[in-house]
VOGU-343121 format. One record per residue (C-alpha): residue number from 1; x, y, z. Coordinates in steps of 0.02 Angstrom, whole numbers, plus 50000, padded with zeros to 5 digits. Example, Ala and Ser with C-alpha at 12.3 -4.5 7.8 and 13.67 -1.06 7.14 Angstrom:
+-----+-------+-------+-------+
| num |    c1 |    c2 |    c3 |
+-----+-------+-------+-------+
|   1 | 50615 | 49775 | 50390 |
|   2 | 50684 | 49947 | 50357 |
+-----+-------+-------+-------+
END
This chain:
+-----+-------+-------+-------+
| num |    c1 |    c2 |    c3 |
+-----+-------+-------+-------+
|   1 | 51788 | 51764 | 50508 |
|   2 | 51781 | 51753 | 50687 |
|   3 | 51737 | 51586 | 50768 |
|   4 | 51812 | 51457 | 50895 |
|   5 | 51897 | 51298 | 50824 |
|   6 | 51778 | 51202 | 50955 |
|   7 | 51632 | 51273 | 50870 |
|   8 | 51686 | 51221 | 50692 |
|   9 | 51737 | 51051 | 50744 |
|  10 | 51572 | 51012 | 50819 |
|  11 | 51455 | 51094 | 50710 |
|  12 | 51550 | 51042 | 50550 |
|  13 | 51678 | 50900 | 50568 |
|  14 | 51578 | 50803 | 50688 |
|  15 | 51404 | 50843 | 50639 |
|  16 | 51418 | 50821 | 50453 |
|  17 | 51533 | 50666 | 50420 |
|  18 | 51446 | 50601 | 50272 |
|  19 | 51418 | 50654 | 50081 |
|  20 | 51237 | 50684 | 50067 |
|  21 | 51201 | 50799 | 50211 |
|  22 | 51348 | 50914 | 50164 |
|  23 | 51290 | 50926 | 49983 |
|  24 | 51113 | 50963 | 50050 |
|  25 | 51180 | 51111 | 50142 |
|  26 | 51265 | 51178 | 49999 |
|  27 | 51114 | 51144 | 49879 |
|  28 | 51006 | 51229 | 50006 |
|  29 | 51102 | 51387 | 49991 |
|  30 | 51082 | 51380 | 49802 |
|  31 | 50903 | 51368 | 49826 |
|  32 | 50892 | 51511 | 49947 |
|  33 | 51007 | 51608 | 49809 |
|  34 | 50859 | 51578 | 49681 |
|  35 | 50950 | 51460 | 49566 |
|  36 | 50861 | 51357 | 49455 |
|  37 | 50990 | 51234 | 49410 |
|  38 | 51120 | 51151 | 49531 |
|  39 | 51252 | 51040 | 49467 |
|  40 | 51351 | 50922 | 49589 |
|  41 | 51508 | 50868 | 49498 |
|  42 | 51605 | 50722 | 49577 |
|  43 | 51784 | 50681 | 49524 |
|  44 | 51888 | 50543 | 49585 |
|  45 | 52010 | 50497 | 49441 |
|  46 | 52156 | 50566 | 49536 |
|  47 | 52132 | 50684 | 49683 |
|  48 | 51956 | 50671 | 49746 |
|  49 | 51864 | 50833 | 49736 |
|  50 | 51674 | 50888 | 49730 |
|  51 | 51606 | 51052 | 49641 |
|  52 | 51435 | 51121 | 49673 |
|  53 | 51388 | 51258 | 49555 |
|  54 | 51221 | 51352 | 49524 |
|  55 | 51147 | 51484 | 49432 |
|  56 | 51078 | 51590 | 49574 |
|  57 | 51108 | 51776 | 49598 |
|  58 | 51274 | 51757 | 49684 |
|  59 | 51359 | 51864 | 49824 |
|  60 | 51446 | 52038 | 49808 |
|  61 | 51612 | 52055 | 49908 |
|  62 | 51511 | 52153 | 50050 |
|  63 | 51379 | 52001 | 50062 |
|  64 | 51523 | 51874 | 50082 |
|  65 | 51591 | 51969 | 50224 |
|  66 | 51443 | 52022 | 50309 |
|  67 | 51324 | 51862 | 50283 |
|  68 | 51425 | 51705 | 50215 |
|  69 | 51577 | 51729 | 50322 |
|  70 | 51483 | 51766 | 50490 |
|  71 | 51455 | 51606 | 50582 |
|  72 | 51285 | 51602 | 50679 |
|  73 | 51207 | 51734 | 50581 |
|  74 | 51008 | 51714 | 50582 |
|  75 | 50966 | 51785 | 50412 |
|  76 | 50783 | 51776 | 50454 |
|  77 | 50805 | 51918 | 50588 |
|  78 | 50891 | 52040 | 50477 |
|  79 | 50818 | 51993 | 50311 |
|  80 | 50654 | 51941 | 50238 |
|  81 | 50583 | 51768 | 50255 |
|  82 | 50580 | 51768 | 50071 |
|  83 | 50727 | 51776 | 49938 |
|  84 | 50724 | 51911 | 49800 |
|  85 | 50643 | 51779 | 49692 |
|  86 | 50495 | 51759 | 49814 |
|  87 | 50553 | 51588 | 49879 |
|  88 | 50533 | 51545 | 50069 |
|  89 | 50718 | 51523 | 50131 |
|  90 | 50779 | 51375 | 50204 |
|  91 | 50923 | 51444 | 50292 |
|  92 | 50907 | 51519 | 50468 |
|  93 | 51054 | 51477 | 50603 |
|  94 | 51200 | 51527 | 50487 |
|  95 | 51285 | 51364 | 50530 |
|  96 | 51265 | 51254 | 50378 |
|  97 | 51417 | 51336 | 50293 |
|  98 | 51519 | 51234 | 50417 |
|  99 | 51456 | 51069 | 50343 |
| 100 | 51576 | 51058 | 50211 |
| 101 | 51727 | 51040 | 50345 |
| 102 | 51646 | 50870 | 50387 |
| 103 | 51716 | 50791 | 50222 |
| 104 | 51842 | 50913 | 50157 |
| 105 | 51998 | 51012 | 50224 |
| 106 | 52001 | 51150 | 50083 |
| 107 | 51848 | 51236 | 50018 |
| 108 | 51862 | 51367 | 49872 |
| 109 | 51714 | 51482 | 49845 |
| 110 | 51697 | 51580 | 49680 |
| 111 | 51535 | 51690 | 49656 |
| 112 | 51483 | 51801 | 49528 |
| 113 | 51356 | 51954 | 49549 |
| 114 | 51315 | 52102 | 49419 |
| 115 | 51474 | 52073 | 49321 |
| 116 | 51596 | 52066 | 49469 |
| 117 | 51676 | 51891 | 49542 |
| 118 | 51740 | 51863 | 49701 |
| 119 | 51851 | 51703 | 49741 |
| 120 | 51913 | 51651 | 49901 |
| 121 | 51981 | 51494 | 49995 |
| 122 | 51954 | 51412 | 50157 |
| 123 | 52090 | 51305 | 50235 |
| 124 | 52052 | 51190 | 50380 |
| 125 | 52230 | 51165 | 50427 |
| 126 | 52266 | 51348 | 50438 |
| 127 | 52103 | 51384 | 50535 |
| 128 | 52174 | 51251 | 50660 |
| 129 | 52347 | 51338 | 50661 |
| 130 | 52266 | 51513 | 50686 |
| 131 | 52156 | 51444 | 50825 |
| 132 | 52323 | 51410 | 50930 |
| 133 | 52353 | 51274 | 51048 |
| 134 | 52219 | 51166 | 51125 |
| 135 | 52186 | 51274 | 51282 |
| 136 | 52127 | 51407 | 51144 |
| 137 | 52008 | 51289 | 51072 |
| 138 | 51857 | 51392 | 51152 |
| 139 | 51925 | 51567 | 51127 |
| 140 | 51870 | 51672 | 50992 |
| 141 | 51976 | 51675 | 50840 |
| 142 | 51996 | 51786 | 50686 |
| 143 | 52034 | 51696 | 50511 |
| 144 | 52066 | 51787 | 50354 |
| 145 | 52017 | 51673 | 50209 |
| 146 | 52144 | 51679 | 50055 |
| 147 | 52068 | 51803 | 49934 |
| 148 | 52098 | 51747 | 49762 |
| 149 | 51993 | 51867 | 49657 |
| 150 | 51918 | 52030 | 49720 |
| 151 | 51779 | 52116 | 49623 |
| 152 | 51857 | 52042 | 49463 |
| 153 | 51761 | 52106 | 49305 |
| 154 | 51684 | 51963 | 49213 |
| 155 | 51559 | 51941 | 49078 |
| 156 | 51473 | 51776 | 49136 |
| 157 | 51306 | 51760 | 49210 |
| 158 | 51271 | 51766 | 49401 |
| 159 | 51314 | 51604 | 49500 |
| 160 | 51408 | 51528 | 49637 |
| 161 | 51539 | 51389 | 49617 |
| 162 | 51596 | 51299 | 49773 |
| 163 | 51749 | 51164 | 49753 |
| 164 | 51785 | 51050 | 49900 |
| 165 | 51953 | 50964 | 49897 |
| 166 | 52079 | 50878 | 50011 |
| 167 | 51932 | 50749 | 50044 |
| 168 | 51965 | 50612 | 50166 |
| 169 | 51897 | 50468 | 50064 |
| 170 | 51943 | 50301 | 50000 |
| 171 | 51804 | 50234 | 49884 |
| 172 | 51754 | 50311 | 49716 |
| 173 | 51609 | 50416 | 49700 |
| 174 | 51436 | 50348 | 49643 |
| 175 | 51330 | 50494 | 49567 |
| 176 | 51167 | 50391 | 49554 |
| 177 | 51185 | 50341 | 49741 |
| 178 | 51209 | 50531 | 49778 |
| 179 | 51062 | 50577 | 49681 |
| 180 | 50951 | 50443 | 49760 |
| 181 | 51010 | 50513 | 49942 |
| 182 | 50986 | 50684 | 49893 |
| 183 | 50797 | 50647 | 49833 |
| 184 | 50774 | 50594 | 50012 |
| 185 | 50821 | 50766 | 50077 |
| 186 | 50739 | 50883 | 49952 |
| 187 | 50559 | 50903 | 49873 |
| 188 | 50604 | 50964 | 49703 |
| 189 | 50493 | 51088 | 49611 |
| 190 | 50481 | 51121 | 49429 |
| 191 | 50592 | 51280 | 49455 |
| 192 | 50733 | 51197 | 49550 |
| 193 | 50825 | 51066 | 49462 |
| 194 | 50970 | 50966 | 49544 |
| 195 | 51095 | 50847 | 49444 |
| 196 | 51236 | 50742 | 49499 |
| 197 | 51388 | 50661 | 49387 |
| 198 | 51547 | 50587 | 49412 |
| 199 | 51699 | 50632 | 49309 |
| 200 | 51596 | 50726 | 49185 |
| 201 | 51502 | 50582 | 49133 |
| 202 | 51316 | 50543 | 49148 |
| 203 | 51209 | 50663 | 49238 |
| 204 | 51076 | 50598 | 49358 |
| 205 | 50927 | 50716 | 49390 |
| 206 | 50866 | 50724 | 49570 |
| 207 | 50676 | 50719 | 49575 |
| 208 | 50542 | 50657 | 49684 |
| 209 | 50511 | 50501 | 49585 |
| 210 | 50689 | 50445 | 49623 |
| 211 | 50654 | 50448 | 49808 |
| 212 | 50541 | 50293 | 49797 |
| 213 | 50615 | 50220 | 49630 |
| 214 | 50692 | 50067 | 49712 |
| 215 | 50539 | 50006 | 49800 |
| 216 | 50390 | 49916 | 49733 |
| 217 | 50240 | 50022 | 49770 |
| 218 | 50076 | 49924 | 49834 |
| 219 | 49965 | 50065 | 49892 |
| 220 | 49963 | 50254 | 49892 |
| 221 | 49873 | 50380 | 50004 |
| 222 | 49875 | 50557 | 49949 |
| 223 | 49867 | 50671 | 50105 |
| 224 | 49746 | 50740 | 50157 |
| 225 | 49632 | 50686 | 50018 |
| 226 | 49647 | 50498 | 50044 |
| 227 | 49657 | 50489 | 50221 |
| 228 | 49546 | 50489 | 50379 |
| 229 | 49576 | 50542 | 50564 |
| 230 | 49654 | 50705 | 50596 |
| 231 | 49601 | 50770 | 50433 |
| 232 | 49538 | 50940 | 50503 |
| 233 | 49705 | 50980 | 50579 |
| 234 | 49800 | 50932 | 50424 |
| 235 | 49701 | 51043 | 50315 |
| 236 | 49705 | 51192 | 50440 |
| 237 | 49894 | 51178 | 50445 |
| 238 | 49923 | 51152 | 50261 |
| 239 | 49999 | 50982 | 50298 |
| 240 | 50005 | 50872 | 50120 |
| 241 | 50108 | 50736 | 50060 |
| 242 | 50108 | 50560 | 50007 |
| 243 | 50113 | 50407 | 50099 |
| 244 | 50158 | 50239 | 50014 |
| 245 | 50154 | 50047 | 50067 |
| 246 | 50272 | 49926 | 49969 |
| 247 | 50229 | 49751 | 49912 |
| 248 | 50382 | 49686 | 50001 |
| 249 | 50465 | 49736 | 50172 |
| 250 | 50571 | 49905 | 50156 |
| 251 | 50755 | 49860 | 50196 |
| 252 | 50804 | 49958 | 50352 |
| 253 | 50965 | 49991 | 50266 |
| 254 | 50872 | 50114 | 50149 |
| 255 | 50824 | 50233 | 50294 |
| 256 | 50647 | 50240 | 50215 |
| 257 | 50544 | 50156 | 50335 |
| 258 | 50424 | 50290 | 50406 |
| 259 | 50357 | 50457 | 50359 |
| 260 | 50488 | 50594 | 50332 |
| 261 | 50440 | 50770 | 50364 |
| 262 | 50492 | 50922 | 50244 |
| 263 | 50483 | 51108 | 50265 |
| 264 | 50502 | 51227 | 50134 |
| 265 | 50549 | 51087 | 50019 |
| 266 | 50693 | 51021 | 50134 |
| 267 | 50707 | 50880 | 50259 |
| 268 | 50670 | 50928 | 50445 |
| 269 | 50641 | 50752 | 50520 |
| 270 | 50701 | 50584 | 50469 |
| 271 | 50574 | 50452 | 50429 |
| 272 | 50479 | 50405 | 50587 |
| 273 | 50318 | 50326 | 50652 |
| 274 | 50297 | 50455 | 50797 |
| 275 | 50269 | 50317 | 50924 |
| 276 | 50392 | 50208 | 51026 |
| 277 | 50293 | 50047 | 50985 |
| 278 | 50339 | 49995 | 50799 |
| 279 | 50335 | 49805 | 50825 |
| 280 | 50186 | 49781 | 50706 |
| 281 | 50224 | 49700 | 50533 |
| 282 | 50146 | 49867 | 50455 |
| 283 | 50287 | 49978 | 50501 |
| 284 | 50406 | 49878 | 50387 |
| 285 | 50300 | 49917 | 50228 |
| 286 | 50262 | 50104 | 50247 |
| 287 | 50358 | 50250 | 50179 |
| 288 | 50321 | 50434 | 50123 |
| 289 | 50331 | 50617 | 50162 |
| 290 | 50233 | 50755 | 50225 |
| 291 | 50263 | 50946 | 50192 |
| 292 | 50245 | 51039 | 50365 |
| 293 | 50298 | 51216 | 50319 |
| 294 | 50206 | 51288 | 50474 |
| 295 | 50363 | 51215 | 50581 |
| 296 | 50472 | 51347 | 50516 |
| 297 | 50367 | 51482 | 50590 |
| 298 | 50376 | 51421 | 50761 |
| 299 | 50485 | 51530 | 50888 |
| 300 | 50607 | 51482 | 50955 |
| 301 | 50664 | 51366 | 50808 |
| 302 | 50619 | 51189 | 50834 |
| 303 | 50718 | 51121 | 50682 |
| 304 | 50888 | 51050 | 50740 |
| 305 | 51048 | 51109 | 50658 |
| 306 | 51077 | 50960 | 50545 |
| 307 | 50889 | 50954 | 50496 |
| 308 | 50873 | 50773 | 50556 |
| 309 | 50742 | 50793 | 50693 |
| 310 | 50613 | 50920 | 50777 |
| 311 | 50618 | 50962 | 50955 |
| 312 | 50460 | 50866 | 51021 |
| 313 | 50455 | 50947 | 51184 |
| 314 | 50372 | 51104 | 51121 |
| 315 | 50176 | 51115 | 51134 |
| 316 | 50167 | 51137 | 50946 |
| 317 | 50264 | 50987 | 50903 |
| 318 | 50187 | 50879 | 51029 |
| 319 | 50016 | 50922 | 50951 |
| 320 | 50095 | 50879 | 50782 |
| 321 | 50161 | 50717 | 50855 |
| 322 | 49995 | 50664 | 50921 |
| 323 | 49896 | 50704 | 50759 |
| 324 | 50027 | 50603 | 50660 |
| 325 | 50020 | 50463 | 50779 |
| 326 | 49827 | 50460 | 50747 |
| 327 | 49865 | 50462 | 50558 |
| 328 | 49986 | 50313 | 50566 |
| 329 | 49852 | 50214 | 50665 |
| 330 | 49726 | 50249 | 50538 |
| 331 | 49849 | 50201 | 50406 |
| 332 | 49880 | 50037 | 50489 |
| 333 | 49693 | 49990 | 50490 |
| 334 | 49675 | 50047 | 50305 |
| 335 | 49830 | 49954 | 50254 |
| 336 | 49768 | 49792 | 50328 |
| 337 | 49599 | 49816 | 50252 |
| 338 | 49672 | 49852 | 50077 |
| 339 | 49804 | 49712 | 50100 |
| 340 | 49670 | 49588 | 50146 |
| 341 | 49572 | 49633 | 49987 |
| 342 | 49719 | 49627 | 49877 |
| 343 | 49770 | 49459 | 49953 |
| 344 | 49593 | 49393 | 49916 |
| 345 | 49598 | 49454 | 49739 |
| 346 | 49769 | 49383 | 49705 |
| 347 | 49689 | 49217 | 49777 |
| 348 | 49551 | 49227 | 49649 |
| 349 | 49681 | 49267 | 49509 |
| 350 | 49779 | 49107 | 49541 |
| 351 | 49641 | 48982 | 49599 |
| 352 | 49490 | 49051 | 49502 |
| 353 | 49399 | 49038 | 49681 |
| 354 | 49319 | 49194 | 49748 |
| 355 | 49338 | 49162 | 49934 |
| 356 | 49203 | 49289 | 49992 |
| 357 | 49076 | 49237 | 49869 |
| 358 | 49103 | 49054 | 49909 |
| 359 | 49083 | 49076 | 50103 |
| 360 | 48924 | 49169 | 50059 |
| 361 | 48852 | 49019 | 49983 |
| 362 | 48886 | 48899 | 50104 |
| 363 | 48769 | 48869 | 50257 |
| 364 | 48796 | 48977 | 50411 |
| 365 | 48822 | 48819 | 50520 |
| 366 | 48963 | 48754 | 50407 |
| 367 | 49055 | 48924 | 50385 |
| 368 | 49083 | 48927 | 50576 |
| 369 | 49206 | 48779 | 50550 |
| 370 | 49255 | 48829 | 50372 |
| 371 | 49305 | 49011 | 50404 |
| 372 | 49449 | 48972 | 50514 |
| 373 | 49526 | 48837 | 50392 |
| 374 | 49506 | 48965 | 50242 |
| 375 | 49584 | 49097 | 50348 |
| 376 | 49737 | 48995 | 50387 |
| 377 | 49759 | 48939 | 50203 |
| 378 | 49717 | 49124 | 50132 |
| 379 | 49864 | 49192 | 50261 |
| 380 | 49991 | 49076 | 50173 |
| 381 | 50128 | 49182 | 50099 |
| 382 | 50109 | 49186 | 49916 |
| 383 | 50286 | 49261 | 49873 |
| 384 | 50357 | 49103 | 49794 |
| 385 | 50296 | 48968 | 49680 |
| 386 | 50305 | 48823 | 49818 |
| 387 | 50187 | 48927 | 49929 |
| 388 | 50076 | 48971 | 49781 |
| 389 | 50056 | 48789 | 49736 |
| 390 | 50015 | 48735 | 49911 |
| 391 | 49887 | 48873 | 49920 |
| 392 | 49807 | 48826 | 49757 |
| 393 | 49792 | 48633 | 49810 |
| 394 | 49733 | 48672 | 49981 |
| 395 | 49589 | 48792 | 49919 |
| 396 | 49534 | 48687 | 49782 |
| 397 | 49518 | 48518 | 49879 |
| 398 | 49434 | 48612 | 50017 |
| 399 | 49305 | 48690 | 49888 |
| 400 | 49275 | 48503 | 49828 |
| 401 | 49239 | 48447 | 50014 |
| 402 | 49131 | 48604 | 50047 |
| 403 | 49046 | 48663 | 49881 |
| 404 | 48945 | 48817 | 49856 |
| 405 | 48765 | 48776 | 49915 |
| 406 | 48836 | 48630 | 50009 |
| 407 | 48669 | 48542 | 50052 |
| 408 | 48611 | 48563 | 49876 |
| 409 | 48761 | 48478 | 49826 |
| 410 | 48759 | 48337 | 49948 |
| 411 | 48577 | 48297 | 49915 |
| 412 | 48630 | 48231 | 49747 |
| 413 | 48477 | 48289 | 49668 |
| 414 | 48432 | 48217 | 49497 |
| 415 | 48510 | 48325 | 49357 |
| 416 | 48347 | 48377 | 49275 |
| 417 | 48284 | 48427 | 49444 |
| 418 | 48437 | 48519 | 49486 |
| 419 | 48423 | 48627 | 49325 |
| 420 | 48254 | 48684 | 49367 |
| 421 | 48265 | 48728 | 49552 |
| 422 | 48447 | 48794 | 49563 |
| 423 | 48397 | 48978 | 49542 |
| 424 | 48264 | 48955 | 49678 |
| 425 | 48377 | 48861 | 49789 |
| 426 | 48524 | 48993 | 49774 |
| 427 | 48391 | 49122 | 49821 |
| 428 | 48341 | 49012 | 49972 |
| 429 | 48172 | 49008 | 49904 |
| 430 | 48144 | 48819 | 49943 |
| 431 | 47947 | 48824 | 49927 |
| 432 | 47957 | 48879 | 49749 |
| 433 | 48105 | 48758 | 49727 |
| 434 | 47979 | 48608 | 49765 |
| 435 | 47836 | 48693 | 49674 |
| 436 | 47929 | 48704 | 49507 |
| 437 | 48016 | 48538 | 49541 |
| 438 | 47847 | 48450 | 49551 |
| 439 | 47779 | 48540 | 49388 |
| 440 | 47933 | 48484 | 49300 |
| 441 | 47908 | 48312 | 49366 |
| 442 | 47730 | 48309 | 49286 |
| 443 | 47795 | 48376 | 49125 |
| 444 | 47925 | 48225 | 49110 |
| 445 | 47789 | 48113 | 49157 |
| 446 | 47678 | 48173 | 49015 |
| 447 | 47821 | 48163 | 48893 |
| 448 | 47889 | 47998 | 48920 |
| 449 | 47711 | 47913 | 48943 |
| 450 | 47625 | 48004 | 48798 |
| 451 | 47465 | 48014 | 48905 |
| 452 | 47367 | 48185 | 48858 |
| 453 | 47303 | 48209 | 49034 |
| 454 | 47359 | 48350 | 49154 |
| 455 | 47410 | 48358 | 49327 |
| 456 | 47348 | 48222 | 49467 |
| 457 | 47241 | 48135 | 49331 |
| 458 | 47395 | 48106 | 49225 |
| 459 | 47483 | 48043 | 49381 |
| 460 | 47349 | 47923 | 49430 |
| 461 | 47331 | 47862 | 49255 |
| 462 | 47513 | 47830 | 49218 |
| 463 | 47549 | 47737 | 49384 |
| 464 | 47372 | 47650 | 49412 |
| 465 | 47387 | 47507 | 49512 |
| 466 | 47389 | 47332 | 49400 |
| 467 | 47369 | 47439 | 49242 |
| 468 | 47522 | 47573 | 49239 |
| 469 | 47573 | 47653 | 49080 |
| 470 | 47753 | 47659 | 49151 |
| 471 | 47829 | 47528 | 49257 |
| 472 | 47953 | 47571 | 49387 |
| 473 | 47997 | 47383 | 49415 |
| 474 | 48000 | 47304 | 49248 |
| 475 | 48165 | 47231 | 49182 |
| 476 | 48249 | 47214 | 49361 |
| 477 | 48299 | 47044 | 49436 |
| 478 | 48408 | 46983 | 49563 |
| 479 | 48599 | 46957 | 49532 |
| 480 | 48580 | 46773 | 49509 |
| 481 | 48460 | 46815 | 49357 |
| 482 | 48304 | 46747 | 49437 |
| 483 | 48144 | 46865 | 49453 |
| 484 | 48097 | 46959 | 49619 |
| 485 | 47944 | 46901 | 49709 |
| 486 | 47774 | 46971 | 49653 |
| 487 | 47737 | 47033 | 49812 |
| 488 | 47901 | 47137 | 49815 |
| 489 | 47876 | 47217 | 49653 |
| 490 | 47688 | 47251 | 49688 |
| 491 | 47743 | 47343 | 49851 |
| 492 | 47872 | 47445 | 49762 |
| 493 | 47746 | 47500 | 49623 |
| 494 | 47593 | 47527 | 49732 |
| 495 | 47713 | 47621 | 49851 |
| 496 | 47800 | 47730 | 49716 |
| 497 | 47629 | 47775 | 49653 |
| 498 | 47581 | 47840 | 49831 |
| 499 | 47737 | 47941 | 49844 |
| 500 | 47695 | 48023 | 49670 |
| 501 | 47524 | 48066 | 49729 |
| 502 | 47574 | 48115 | 49898 |
| 503 | 47704 | 48234 | 49820 |
| 504 | 47567 | 48318 | 49718 |
| 505 | 47446 | 48324 | 49869 |
| 506 | 47564 | 48366 | 50012 |
| 507 | 47667 | 48494 | 49925 |
| 508 | 47614 | 48559 | 49754 |
| 509 | 47429 | 48582 | 49795 |
| 510 | 47453 | 48667 | 49977 |
| 511 | 47592 | 48782 | 49902 |
| 512 | 47490 | 48838 | 49756 |
| 513 | 47326 | 48875 | 49850 |
| 514 | 47399 | 48947 | 50023 |
| 515 | 47508 | 49102 | 50055 |
| 516 | 47676 | 49038 | 50085 |
| 517 | 47732 | 49154 | 50213 |
| 518 | 47588 | 49092 | 50318 |
| 519 | 47637 | 48910 | 50303 |
| 520 | 47813 | 48965 | 50346 |
| 521 | 47769 | 49081 | 50491 |
| 522 | 47651 | 48948 | 50570 |
| 523 | 47780 | 48828 | 50565 |
| 524 | 47651 | 48702 | 50465 |
| 525 | 47778 | 48690 | 50331 |
| 526 | 47957 | 48762 | 50347 |
| 527 | 48113 | 48765 | 50240 |
| 528 | 48186 | 48607 | 50300 |
| 529 | 48015 | 48518 | 50245 |
| 530 | 48049 | 48576 | 50071 |
| 531 | 48232 | 48525 | 50056 |
| 532 | 48171 | 48349 | 50121 |
| 533 | 48031 | 48347 | 49987 |
| 534 | 48167 | 48394 | 49851 |
| 535 | 48257 | 48238 | 49912 |
| 536 | 48101 | 48135 | 49886 |
| 537 | 48065 | 48217 | 49726 |
| 538 | 48240 | 48185 | 49665 |
| 539 | 48203 | 48002 | 49703 |
| 540 | 48049 | 48005 | 49598 |
| 541 | 48148 | 48078 | 49450 |
| 542 | 48274 | 47937 | 49456 |
| 543 | 48134 | 47815 | 49461 |
| 544 | 48052 | 47894 | 49308 |
| 545 | 48219 | 47898 | 49215 |
| 546 | 48233 | 47707 | 49241 |
| 547 | 48051 | 47665 | 49202 |
| 548 | 47981 | 47567 | 49060 |
| 549 | 47830 | 47606 | 48957 |
| 550 | 47710 | 47455 | 48949 |
+-----+-------+-------+-------+
END
């Protein structure tokens, strides 16, 4: 094993100082070895140690020396891009094997291939000793790993077992937390299973669900099917994945804010928004991942050694960055649309008020002032009971003040008239509302008076001066109990008769015999005239209700 101590220190000890990235490198080797099962076993009852074992094809003695122990060997130059089992391999630079020195001083590798097992041990302290003094830290050094077994005949299946010991760690292991972190580094296929355990206890499977399992999902976009923007570019490069927005802001501690990039099922770029400006509220709610396998085909390599980021200075990666930035911008707009709609739906659920429907039934001139007030109330946070109560009360009180069909409400029409004209009123067909209203009035007059005449003849007979069938003044007196003057009562009676006949003659007859569109277009009669007529007609209904049959 030829190296410089400086190389191992910088590419192992310093670059890999936490557990998940180290385990990820070992698991990636298992993947490249066509393993179907990888078990990560954590032990901390006495001396801390970690075992990573797989059921891959293992290594021969020659492969250990020519491949595994050669630092900086690019396997894709000398071998196929695919493993014997047909997987696209993830290993490239030949530096990942140094990762285990980031957390452990001693590494034992035991690997079986075709009935023969080879086991050897790497010792960081001896590597440093063989490297000599500080001045030789950049000189090439030969290190001979301690061979424990050489082509030892066995009857067990192929596979590799790597044991990390002499681990510098004070706290106990958390197998589930490790599984959660590994889920952020790998996209797991059906033919590749990863499990973690602690002290041979409960096993935790690493799967794609676990990656976002701790988050409350609100909206999901499948890429490229559910998105717009750079769709042609995404399809051309077979970029696919899943973007998720959450109901509540994602904690920065989770390292999940942003869109992670994967190639060949392994992380190549930490979650990112591909822009320097991330001040919008939107960025606190978005996570997800995209598979960008074409990145592995770019020469020279654009994936960093620790697979945390891409080299964004290249033409290909700059184009990718620009397209992903456009995608993020579209997501921000679509997220706001979806979130606003969900907010309105939740308001409707809590208050039983459909805000959009309500506003559509309020006159435009009132909506100018109403809309900002509704918007301010609707933007109130509804994440706690106090805010919910404030929102519910505010909207309910506002709706009382400004009800649907506001002018219809505030004209305070007689209920009988309301029942007849409401449909026409809602449809803004005010001419029909007046026409139907007068017809209903005539019907009610006939019913109460018992007179068998119809139309204008009926009205003139029932409210005939001096000989009315129905009196609209009978039974009324002053607050002191004395009678009103005859002249006052006569004026009211004759005036009422005139209003009744005028309503028939001025509105019912013209609307019945003239094309309404011509009346409206000419300005001879317009909607406001009909609305005023409804108010007058409502007065006649109230007078009829209080009338007395003589």
